[in-house]
Every structure is written in C-alpha cells, then in structure tokens.
C-alpha positions in Angstrom: -41.6 153.2 214.3 -45.2 152.6 215.4 -44.9 152.7 219.2 -41.9 155.0 219.7 -41.6 157.2 216.7 -38.9 159.5 218.2 -36.7 156.5 219.0 -37.6 155.0 215.6 -36.0 158.0 214.0 -32.8 157.5 215.9 -32.4 153.7 215.3 -32.1 151.8 212.1 -34.3 148.8 211.7 -31.3 146.5 212.2 -30.4 148.2 215.5 -34.0 147.9 216.6 -34.1 144.2 215.8 -30.7 143.6 217.5 -32.1 145.4 220.6 -35.3 143.4 220.5 -33.3 140.1 220.4 -31.1 141.0 223.4 -31.7 138.9 226.5 -33.5 140.7 229.3 -31.0 141.6 232.1 -31.6 140.7 235.7 -30.6 142.8 238.6 -28.3 141.1 241.1 -28.9 141.8 244.7 -26.5 141.0 247.6 -27.3 140.2 251.2 -24.7 139.7 253.8 -25.1 138.6 257.5 -22.3 141.0 258.5 -20.3 143.7 256.7 -17.0 143.2 258.5 -14.3 140.5 259.0 -12.1 140.9 262.1 -10.9 144.4 262.7 -9.5 145.1 259.2 -12.1 144.4 256.5 -15.3 146.3 256.0 -17.7 146.1 253.1 -19.9 149.2 252.3 -22.1 150.3 249.5 -23.0 147.8 246.7 -20.3 145.4 248.0 -22.4 144.9 251.1 -25.9 145.5 249.9 -26.5 145.8 246.2 -30.2 146.2 245.6 -32.7 146.4 242.8 -32.8 149.9 241.3 -36.6 150.1 241.6 -36.4 152.6 244.6 -33.3 154.4 243.5 -31.7 154.1 246.9 -28.4 152.3 246.1 -26.3 155.5 246.1 -28.2 157.0 249.1 -27.6 153.8 251.1 -23.9 153.8 250.2 -23.5 157.5 251.3 -25.4 156.7 254.5 -22.8 153.9 255.1 -20.0 156.5 254.9 -21.8 158.9 257.3 -22.5 156.1 259.8 -18.9 154.8 259.5 -17.6 158.4 260.1 -19.8 158.7 263.2 -18.7 155.4 264.6 -15.0 156.2 264.0 -15.5 159.4 266.1 -17.5 157.6 268.8 -15.0 154.8 269.2 -11.9 157.0 268.7 -10.8 155.2 265.5 -10.7 151.8 267.3 -11.5 149.6 264.3 -12.0 146.5 266.5 -15.0 148.3 268.0 -16.1 150.2 264.9 -16.5 147.4 262.5 -18.8 145.1 264.5 -20.8 148.2 265.5 -21.2 149.1 261.9 -22.4 145.7 261.0 -24.8 145.7 263.9 -26.3 149.0 262.9 -26.4 148.6 259.1 -27.3 145.0 258.4 -31.0 145.4 259.5 -31.4 148.4 257.3 -29.6 146.9 254.3 -31.8 143.8 254.6 -34.9 146.0 254.8 -33.8 148.1 251.8 -33.4 144.9 249.8 -36.9 143.8 250.7 -38.3 147.2 249.9 -36.5 147.3 246.6 -37.7 143.9 245.6 -41.3 144.2 246.7 -42.5 147.8 246.9 -43.7 147.8 243.3 -46.0 145.0 242.3 -45.6 143.2 238.9 -49.2 142.2 238.6 -51.5 144.7 236.9 -54.2 144.4 239.6 -51.8 145.1 242.4 -50.1 147.9 240.5 -53.5 149.7 240.2 -53.9 149.2 244.0 -50.4 150.6 244.5 -51.3 153.7 242.6 -54.6 154.1 244.5 -52.9 153.5 247.9 -50.2 156.0 247.0 -52.6 158.7 246.0 -54.9 158.1 248.9 -52.1 158.1 251.4 -50.8 161.4 250.0 -54.2 163.0 250.2 -54.9 161.7 253.7 -51.4 162.5 255.0 -51.7 166.1 253.9 -54.9 166.4 255.9 -54.2 164.1 258.9 -50.4 163.9 259.2 -50.5 162.6 262.8 -52.7 159.6 261.9 -51.8 158.7 258.3 -48.3 157.9 257.3 -47.0 158.4 253.8 -46.9 155.3 251.6 -43.7 153.2 251.0 -42.2 155.1 248.2 -42.9 158.5 249.7 -41.4 157.5 253.0 -38.2 156.2 251.4 -37.7 159.2 249.1 -39.0 162.2 251.2 -38.2 161.2 254.8 -35.1 160.4 256.8 -36.4 157.2 258.3 -34.3 154.0 258.5 -35.2 151.5 255.9 -36.1 149.0 258.6 -38.6 151.4 260.1 -40.2 152.0 256.6 -40.4 148.2 256.2 -42.0 147.8 259.6 -44.6 150.5 258.8 -45.6 148.8 255.5 -44.9 145.2 256.2 -48.5 144.3 255.2 -48.1 145.8 251.7 -44.7 144.3 251.2 -46.0 140.8 252.2 -48.9 141.2 249.8 -46.6 142.1 246.9 -44.2 139.3 247.9 -47.0 136.7 247.8 -48.0 137.8 244.3 -44.5 138.0 242.8 -42.1 135.5 241.5 -38.9 135.6 243.6 -36.3 137.8 242.0 -32.9 136.4 241.3 -30.9 136.4 244.6 -27.4 135.8 245.7 -26.8 135.4 249.4 -23.3 135.6 250.8 -22.5 134.7 254.4 
C-alpha cells in the first residue's frame, strides 16, 4: 500500500504476503560447445543458447538462428552434413558472447550501476557528435545495430570484465 499504491489496490493483503514469501526465481542459461550432432540433429533458439532476459535478445537470437540456417541451406544446397557443422561454427561464438553480454552488461553493484548510466549517456552524446571515433555503449549496440554479439563483446570487453569481477557468478548450466 505504501510503496506501490496502484498495485496495493489490486492485491489483497493475503496475496501481497504470499507474493512476498515466494522464493526468488533464477534465470537458467545454457551454453553448448556445438549445436549439432551428426547430420540430423540441430539445436536452435533457447535449446542451444538460453540467456538471461536482461538484454531482451533471446527471441532476436533465435530468429537470427533461423535466418542463418536458411542461408546455409541455400549455400550448401540442403546438404545437412555440411549445413549443421557450418551452423555450429558460425553461431557458437555469437551465442557464447550473447550469454556473457546478458550476464554482465548490467552491473548489480550500485556504484557500477551509476557508472553504467554515466557511460551510457556519455557515449550517446559523444557518438552523436563523433560517430567515427566513439562507438555506442553495449546496450545501444545490441539493440540498435546489426552487429554480431561477438563483435559487441569484443568492443566492450573491458566493461564486461569490470562488471564480471564485481558480480557474483550467475547460476549456470553447461552442456557439452
């Protein structure tokens, strides 16, 4: 009632208490070293690279998988024995980069979050004036540009490493 009066009008005190007592959910991420097995099994989308929702790129990455698969099928004339390894070779680096970007673009510590906001605003300001010399910050590159995730990670490796050093490691499941 005090902090969120609109929501307080929609929830009974019992519902609010039940919500408060619920355990905090954790996002499960997936990292595979390849997305295919032989010439007949291919994982795409969340099956191959489930990521934290912090960047909002899960669906985009899945749709990109479909586009790349379609291009490879055309390039290799539907020869799945060539398509599937080529797909893994092309997509695994970007999927790993997306996972890292999703886990570590946004800092959890207050001091670094303030730095994140300042960096973001400053890079937008400078990029508008000097686009050839100043690249957009991580979030803007991911959302507004058509760069591979591995390239975005490469451009902002210093920031990602800084956030990574300050953050507890998120819950991870690795499949090989």
